[in-house]
C-alpha positions, 0 to 999 in steps of 0.5 A: 902630443905625439911629436913635439918637434914636428908639429903640423898645425891645423889651420884650414879646418875647425876642430869639430870638423877635424874630429868628425873626419877622424871619426869617419876615418875610424869607420864610425858612422856619424852625422852632424847634429845642428843646434837649435840655438847657440849651444842648444841641441835637440836629439829626436832620432832614436839609435842615432850616432851624431856629433854636435855641430858646435860646443854643447851648452844643453842637449835635450833628448826627445821622448821617443829616444831610448838609445843614442850616442852623441860626440860633443865638445862642452861649451864653457857654459855647459849645463848638461843633458836632459830627456824631455826636459827632465834631468838624467842619471849621469855617470862620468865627468865633464871638464868644460874646457871647450876643446875636449871631445866626449861621448854621451851614450844614452840607454833608456834614462841613464847617460854615460859620459866619457872622454875620447882620446888620450 
């Protein structure tokens, strides 16, 4: 918390929209990735930068995707990322707390996950 004495509450938007707006303000060219089911995602666009539209339980990269960046909040039932159904080599840890923003950066078949922010 930057200032505990003068908190401005977030009441008129959801956390993912707020994160998306902050990314846009920071000049990050990001688009929303819609889920295919509750917490389930398919990323089929190569070299795209996206933000998952709801907490992520699973995300599968399509076979033609060799590079991508996904901003996401992990679901409480977070299971991870795959590529065409196969498990990826992952570096980085995820705390599935339902509020922390992470990036998942795919490079070929290796995935790097990093916490965003403080």
